[in-house]
C-alpha positions as CSV (number, residue, x, y, z in Angstrom):
1,M,-100.5,-86.1,-163.3
2,A,-97.1,-84.1,-162.6
3,K,-97.6,-80.9,-160.8
4,P,-96.3,-78.0,-162.7
5,Y,-93.4,-77.3,-160.1
6,Y,-92.3,-80.0,-157.2
7,E,-89.1,-80.9,-155.5
8,F,-88.2,-84.1,-154.0
9,F,-84.9,-84.9,-152.1
10,C,-84.0,-87.9,-150.5
11,P,-80.3,-88.7,-150.7
12,V,-80.0,-91.4,-147.8
13,K,-78.9,-94.6,-148.6
14,I,-81.2,-97.2,-147.0
15,V,-79.8,-100.8,-146.0
16,A,-82.5,-102.9,-144.7
17,G,-82.5,-106.8,-143.6
18,H,-82.4,-108.9,-141.1
19,M,-78.3,-108.7,-140.8
20,A,-78.5,-105.0,-141.9
21,L,-76.1,-104.0,-139.2
22,E,-73.3,-106.2,-140.3
23,H,-73.1,-103.6,-143.4
24,I,-72.1,-100.8,-140.9
25,P,-68.4,-100.9,-141.3
26,F,-68.6,-101.0,-144.6
27,E,-70.3,-98.2,-145.2
28,L,-68.1,-96.0,-142.7
29,S,-65.4,-97.5,-144.7
30,T,-66.3,-95.8,-148.0
31,L,-66.3,-92.6,-146.3
32,Q,-62.9,-93.1,-144.4
33,A,-64.2,-93.2,-141.1
34,K,-62.7,-95.6,-138.4
35,R,-63.9,-94.3,-135.2
36,P,-67.1,-93.9,-134.8
37,M,-69.2,-93.0,-131.7
38,I,-72.4,-94.4,-131.0
39,I,-75.4,-92.2,-129.6
40,T,-78.3,-93.9,-127.8
41,D,-80.1,-93.7,-124.4
42,K,-80.4,-96.0,-121.4
43,G,-83.3,-98.2,-122.7
44,V,-81.9,-98.8,-125.7
45,R,-78.8,-99.8,-124.2
46,G,-80.5,-101.8,-121.3
47,A,-82.3,-103.8,-123.6
48,G,-79.1,-105.1,-125.1
49,L,-79.6,-103.7,-128.8
50,L,-76.3,-102.2,-128.7
51,A,-74.8,-105.6,-128.5
52,H,-76.1,-106.8,-132.4
53,V,-74.1,-103.5,-133.3
54,E,-71.2,-104.2,-131.3
55,A,-70.9,-108.0,-132.6
56,A,-71.2,-106.4,-136.4
57,F,-67.6,-104.7,-135.8
58,E,-65.8,-108.0,-134.7
59,G,-62.9,-108.4,-136.9
60,A,-63.7,-105.3,-138.7
61,E,-60.7,-102.3,-139.3
62,A,-63.2,-99.8,-137.6
63,V,-63.8,-99.5,-134.1
64,I,-66.6,-98.2,-131.6
65,A,-64.5,-95.3,-130.1
66,A,-67.0,-93.6,-127.6
67,I,-70.6,-94.6,-126.3
68,Y,-72.7,-91.9,-125.2
69,D,-76.0,-93.5,-123.4
70,D,-77.7,-90.8,-121.9
71,V,-80.1,-89.1,-124.2
72,P,-83.4,-88.1,-122.3
73,P,-86.4,-88.6,-124.1
74,D,-86.5,-84.7,-124.8
75,S,-83.1,-83.8,-126.6
76,S,-81.5,-81.0,-124.8
77,L,-78.7,-78.5,-125.6
78,T,-76.7,-79.4,-122.4
79,T,-77.1,-83.0,-123.8
80,V,-75.9,-82.2,-127.2
81,R,-72.7,-80.4,-125.5
82,D,-71.7,-83.3,-123.4
83,A,-72.0,-85.7,-126.3
84,A,-70.1,-83.4,-128.2
85,A,-67.4,-83.5,-125.9
86,M,-67.1,-87.2,-125.4
87,F,-67.1,-87.2,-129.5
88,R,-64.0,-84.7,-129.6
89,A,-62.4,-86.6,-126.0
90,N,-62.0,-90.0,-127.7
91,N,-61.0,-88.8,-131.7
92,C,-64.2,-90.0,-133.1
93,D,-64.5,-89.6,-137.0
94,A,-68.4,-90.8,-137.4
95,I,-71.4,-90.8,-135.6
96,I,-74.1,-94.0,-135.5
97,A,-77.4,-92.8,-133.7
98,I,-79.1,-96.2,-132.2
99,G,-82.6,-94.8,-131.3
100,G,-85.9,-92.8,-131.9
101,G,-86.7,-89.5,-132.5
102,S,-84.8,-87.7,-129.5
103,V,-81.7,-89.8,-130.0
104,I,-81.6,-89.0,-133.6
105,D,-82.2,-85.2,-132.9
106,T,-79.7,-85.4,-130.5
107,S,-77.0,-87.1,-132.9
108,K,-77.9,-84.3,-135.8
109,G,-76.9,-81.6,-133.3
110,V,-73.9,-83.1,-131.8
111,N,-72.6,-83.6,-135.7
112,I,-73.0,-79.8,-136.0
113,L,-70.8,-79.1,-133.2
114,V,-68.3,-81.4,-133.6
115,T,-68.2,-80.5,-137.3
116,E,-68.4,-76.7,-137.1
117,G,-66.8,-76.6,-133.7
118,G,-67.4,-74.5,-130.5
119,D,-70.5,-75.1,-128.3
120,D,-73.1,-72.9,-129.6
121,L,-75.7,-74.3,-131.5
122,M,-78.1,-71.7,-131.1
123,K,-76.4,-69.5,-134.4
124,Y,-77.5,-72.7,-136.5
125,M,-80.9,-72.7,-135.6
126,G,-83.4,-72.3,-138.1
127,A,-83.6,-73.1,-141.7
128,H,-80.6,-73.9,-143.6
129,N,-77.7,-72.2,-141.9
130,L,-75.3,-75.0,-142.5
131,K,-73.3,-74.5,-145.6
132,R,-70.6,-77.7,-145.6
133,P,-71.3,-81.1,-145.2
134,L,-71.0,-82.4,-141.8
135,K,-69.2,-85.9,-140.2
136,P,-70.1,-89.2,-141.5
137,F,-73.9,-89.9,-140.1
138,F,-75.5,-93.2,-139.5
139,V,-79.0,-94.1,-138.1
140,V,-80.2,-97.3,-136.5
141,P,-83.9,-96.4,-135.6
142,T,-85.3,-98.9,-133.0
143,T,-89.0,-97.5,-133.4
144,S,-90.9,-97.6,-136.6
145,G,-92.7,-94.3,-136.5
146,T,-90.8,-91.0,-136.9
147,G,-88.8,-91.2,-139.7
148,S,-86.1,-89.3,-138.9
149,E,-83.8,-91.3,-140.3
150,V,-84.3,-89.6,-143.8
151,T,-85.6,-85.9,-142.7
152,L,-83.6,-82.8,-142.6
153,V,-85.0,-81.6,-139.5
154,A,-83.9,-81.9,-135.9
155,V,-85.6,-80.1,-132.8
156,I,-84.1,-79.7,-129.7
157,A,-85.2,-77.9,-126.3
158,D,-83.2,-75.3,-124.5
159,K,-84.3,-76.6,-121.1
160,E,-83.6,-72.8,-119.6
161,K,-85.6,-70.8,-121.8
162,G,-88.6,-73.8,-121.9
163,V,-88.6,-73.6,-125.6
164,K,-87.9,-76.1,-128.7
165,M,-85.7,-74.9,-131.6
166,P,-86.2,-76.5,-134.9
167,F,-82.7,-76.9,-137.2
168,T,-83.2,-77.6,-141.1
169,S,-80.6,-78.3,-143.3
170,Y,-80.0,-80.9,-146.0
171,F,-77.0,-81.5,-144.7
172,L,-78.4,-82.9,-141.3
173,M,-79.6,-85.9,-143.3
174,P,-77.8,-89.2,-142.4
175,N,-75.3,-90.9,-145.0
176,A,-77.3,-94.6,-144.4
177,A,-80.5,-95.4,-142.5
178,V,-79.8,-98.9,-141.2
179,L,-83.0,-101.0,-140.8
180,D,-82.5,-104.4,-139.0
181,S,-85.3,-106.3,-137.9
182,R,-83.4,-107.4,-134.6
183,M,-83.6,-103.7,-133.3
184,T,-87.6,-103.5,-133.4
185,L,-88.0,-106.9,-132.0
186,T,-88.4,-105.7,-128.3
187,L,-90.4,-102.6,-128.7
188,P,-93.5,-103.1,-126.2
189,P,-97.3,-103.4,-127.6
190,H,-98.5,-99.9,-126.6
191,I,-95.2,-98.6,-128.5
192,T,-95.6,-100.4,-131.2
193,A,-99.1,-99.2,-132.0
194,M,-98.1,-95.7,-131.0
195,T,-95.3,-95.4,-133.5
196,G,-97.3,-97.5,-136.2
197,M,-99.8,-95.0,-136.0
198,D,-97.6,-92.3,-136.2
199,A,-95.8,-93.5,-139.5
200,L,-99.4,-94.1,-140.7
201,T,-100.3,-90.4,-140.1
202,H,-96.9,-89.1,-141.7
203,A,-98.1,-91.0,-144.8
204,V,-101.8,-90.1,-144.8
205,E,-100.9,-86.5,-144.5
206,A,-98.3,-86.5,-146.8
207,F,-100.7,-87.9,-149.4
208,T,-103.5,-85.6,-148.6
209,C,-101.9,-82.3,-147.9
210,M,-101.4,-79.1,-150.6
211,A,-97.4,-80.0,-151.3
212,H,-97.8,-83.8,-152.4
213,N,-96.4,-84.7,-155.6
214,P,-96.1,-88.1,-157.4
215,M,-93.1,-89.2,-155.8
216,S,-94.3,-88.3,-152.4
217,D,-97.2,-90.1,-153.4
218,A,-95.7,-93.5,-154.2
219,Y,-93.8,-93.4,-151.1
220,A,-96.8,-92.2,-148.9
221,T,-99.1,-95.3,-150.4
222,A,-96.6,-97.6,-150.2
223,A,-95.7,-96.9,-146.1
224,I,-99.7,-96.9,-146.0
225,S,-100.2,-100.3,-147.5
226,K,-97.5,-101.9,-145.2
227,I,-98.5,-100.3,-142.0
228,S,-102.2,-101.8,-143.0
229,Q,-100.9,-105.1,-143.8
230,N,-98.4,-105.9,-140.8
231,L,-99.4,-103.3,-137.9
232,M,-101.7,-106.2,-136.5
233,K,-99.6,-109.2,-137.4
234,V,-97.2,-107.3,-135.0
235,M,-99.6,-107.0,-132.5
236,E,-100.2,-110.4,-132.5
237,N,-96.8,-111.6,-132.6
238,P,-94.1,-109.3,-131.5
239,K,-91.5,-111.3,-132.6
240,D,-92.3,-111.8,-136.3
241,A,-89.5,-110.1,-137.9
242,E,-90.8,-109.9,-141.6
243,G,-93.4,-107.8,-140.3
244,R,-91.1,-105.7,-138.1
245,L,-88.8,-105.0,-141.4
246,E,-92.0,-103.9,-143.0
247,L,-93.0,-101.3,-140.5
248,A,-89.2,-100.2,-140.0
249,Q,-89.3,-99.7,-144.1
250,A,-93.2,-98.2,-143.9
251,S,-91.9,-95.7,-141.1
252,T,-88.9,-94.2,-143.5
253,M,-91.1,-94.6,-146.3
254,A,-93.4,-92.1,-144.6
255,G,-90.6,-90.1,-143.7
256,A,-89.4,-89.6,-147.1
257,A,-92.9,-88.6,-148.2
258,F,-94.0,-86.4,-145.5
259,S,-90.2,-84.4,-145.7
260,N,-90.8,-83.7,-149.1
261,S,-94.7,-83.3,-148.9
262,M,-95.2,-81.7,-145.4
263,V,-97.8,-82.3,-143.1
264,G,-100.9,-80.9,-142.3
265,L,-104.0,-80.0,-139.5
266,V,-103.1,-83.5,-137.6
267,H,-99.7,-82.5,-136.5
268,A,-100.5,-78.9,-135.9
269,L,-103.0,-80.3,-133.2
270,G,-101.0,-83.0,-132.0
271,H,-97.7,-80.6,-131.6
272,S,-100.2,-78.2,-129.5
273,L,-101.6,-81.2,-127.7
274,G,-98.2,-82.7,-126.7
275,A,-96.7,-79.1,-125.9
276,V,-100.0,-78.3,-123.1
277,C,-100.5,-82.1,-122.2
278,H,-97.2,-84.0,-122.5
279,L,-98.5,-87.0,-124.5
280,P,-96.5,-88.8,-126.7
281,H,-96.4,-87.7,-130.4
282,G,-97.2,-91.2,-131.7
283,L,-100.3,-91.0,-129.7
284,C,-101.8,-87.2,-130.4
285,M,-101.4,-88.6,-134.0
286,S,-103.6,-91.7,-133.5
287,L,-106.0,-89.5,-131.7
288,F,-106.5,-86.9,-134.0
289,L,-106.3,-88.5,-137.6
290,P,-109.8,-89.7,-138.5
291,Y,-111.1,-86.5,-137.1
292,V,-109.2,-84.3,-139.3
293,L,-109.8,-86.3,-142.3
294,E,-113.5,-86.3,-141.8
295,Y,-113.0,-82.1,-141.4
296,N,-111.1,-82.1,-144.9
297,L,-113.8,-84.2,-146.4
298,E,-115.0,-81.1,-148.3
299,T,-112.0,-80.2,-150.0
300,S,-110.2,-83.6,-150.3
301,A,-112.8,-86.3,-150.8
302,D,-111.1,-87.7,-153.8
303,R,-107.6,-87.9,-152.0
304,I,-108.9,-89.1,-148.8
305,G,-110.9,-91.9,-151.2
306,E,-107.9,-92.8,-152.7
307,L,-106.3,-93.9,-149.2
308,L,-108.8,-97.0,-149.4
309,L,-106.9,-99.0,-151.6
310,P,-103.4,-99.1,-149.9
311,L,-105.1,-99.2,-146.7
312,A,-108.2,-102.3,-147.2
313,G,-106.8,-103.7,-150.5
314,A,-107.7,-104.0,-154.2
315,D,-111.2,-106.5,-153.4
316,V,-112.6,-103.6,-150.9
317,Y,-111.4,-100.9,-152.9
318,A,-112.9,-102.2,-156.3
319,A,-116.5,-103.3,-154.4
320,T,-117.0,-100.2,-153.1
321,P,-118.4,-97.2,-154.8
322,V,-116.4,-94.4,-155.7
323,S,-118.8,-92.0,-153.4
324,Q,-118.6,-94.0,-150.4
325,R,-114.8,-94.3,-150.6
326,P,-113.7,-91.5,-148.4
327,Q,-115.7,-92.4,-145.5
328,K,-114.9,-96.1,-145.9
329,A,-111.2,-95.3,-145.7
330,I,-111.8,-93.3,-142.4
331,A,-114.0,-96.0,-140.9
332,H,-110.9,-98.5,-142.0
333,I,-108.6,-96.2,-139.8
334,K,-111.1,-96.0,-136.7
335,A,-111.3,-99.7,-136.9
336,M,-107.5,-99.8,-136.8
337,R,-107.5,-97.5,-133.5
338,D,-110.5,-99.5,-132.2
339,E,-108.4,-103.0,-132.7
340,L,-105.2,-101.3,-130.9
341,Y,-107.3,-100.5,-128.0
342,E,-108.3,-104.0,-127.7
343,R,-105.0,-105.1,-128.1
344,C,-103.0,-102.6,-125.9
345,K,-105.7,-100.0,-124.6
346,L,-103.9,-97.5,-127.2
347,P,-106.4,-94.6,-126.2
348,R,-109.0,-93.3,-128.9
349,T,-110.2,-90.4,-127.5
350,L,-108.8,-87.4,-125.5
351,K,-110.7,-88.5,-122.5
352,E,-109.5,-92.0,-122.4
353,T,-105.7,-90.6,-121.9
354,G,-106.9,-89.5,-118.8
355,K,-104.1,-86.4,-119.0
356,V,-106.4,-83.7,-121.2
357,A,-109.2,-81.7,-119.6
358,L,-111.7,-80.3,-121.1
359,D,-110.7,-76.7,-119.9
360,Q,-107.4,-77.5,-121.8
361,L,-109.0,-77.6,-125.3
362,E,-109.4,-73.6,-125.7
363,H,-105.5,-73.2,-125.0
364,V,-104.8,-76.2,-127.5
365,A,-106.8,-74.8,-130.2
366,D,-104.8,-71.5,-129.9
367,L,-101.5,-72.9,-130.3
368,T,-103.0,-74.8,-133.4
369,I,-103.7,-72.4,-135.3
370,N,-100.4,-71.0,-135.1
371,D,-98.3,-74.1,-135.6
372,G,-96.4,-74.1,-139.2
373,A,-98.0,-77.5,-140.1
374,I,-101.2,-76.0,-140.6
375,I,-100.1,-73.9,-143.4
376,F,-100.1,-77.2,-145.7
377,N,-103.5,-78.8,-144.9
378,P,-106.1,-78.4,-147.8
379,K,-108.7,-77.0,-145.9
380,E,-108.4,-73.5,-143.7
381,T,-109.0,-73.5,-140.3
382,D,-109.9,-71.1,-137.5
383,Y,-109.6,-71.2,-134.2
384,E,-113.8,-72.2,-133.8
385,E,-113.1,-75.2,-136.2
386,A,-110.0,-76.2,-134.2
387,L,-111.5,-76.3,-131.1
388,A,-114.4,-78.3,-132.8
389,I,-112.7,-80.9,-133.8
390,L,-110.9,-81.3,-130.6
391,K,-114.3,-81.5,-128.6
392,R,-114.7,-83.9,-131.5
393,S,-111.6,-86.0,-130.0
394,W,-112.9,-85.8,-126.5
395,E,-115.1,-89.1,-126.7
């Protein structure tokens, strides 16, 4: 049943396939762009992934005018300004982001500066402070987790002040996301596992949080199904191109879902743990997902029970009594985490990370209840409840 009112917006064109990169020159031509700049990081370039993109431009009217490959794991104002200066110096007219979340966020920041002019990114911080379309912008993800290729958000750090600044605008959304299986074939097992659980969490929270709607539900459940069916296949055979493409599509679907329905307590806890203990975001999602679902059972058992269908398939769903579906869905996610631990030692508990101390949990809980993501969680959470979940996640 449709809600009385909701909005769903995802104008990003999806170009997906085993040879999707070859379509980039045509996509540029439709926007009259001929001198794109590639923004990436040393790891992506060192892995040889740019070669696939460069080959796609052979014989094309457009030429790659510049390559900036110095994006750090956490995007910063300095990085954005440096890349914007290279864009201007080489008379570029479009941006192709090739990488994970930090590269994509950096590219969004660069696009603001090269479109609006100047070097003061700060005045565009916050929500909907951009008033016009930006330069042509394409994203080629090299992980299958963040979903940033279809979101309207960028987070960029001010290293001098020690803060992360959010930027939100419909104009930050790329013109197209290019999903090509070749770009994730070399992902190490632990990153494949972390990013897969990141995408799964995006989809699960999109489905269970308060702002979910029929459109986001469709994207979220499709993403969950693809991840459940393909993550372990890819862990078993990293060169499985079909599985890699399925995971890439799942991540994009989950991104479209959560950017329209928001996320909840898993992200609030994850943001806070990441800030205090500097753990990767995808790992934080995996650590907290089943325990937050258990916490939310009181208000959302029916929704959580429905997750069993995309997680475990029609046969298991049909054979499970309605009253048992919520717990079985959570058990399925825990079993996935156990298998990932066996395959690549992806931690399942805070203790297993080796980077979290018990005396840090109170600070994490304090940050959690002030995180914006908590607003959309289906069950209200106070400090003591957040701390209880953290302790439950300890071992």
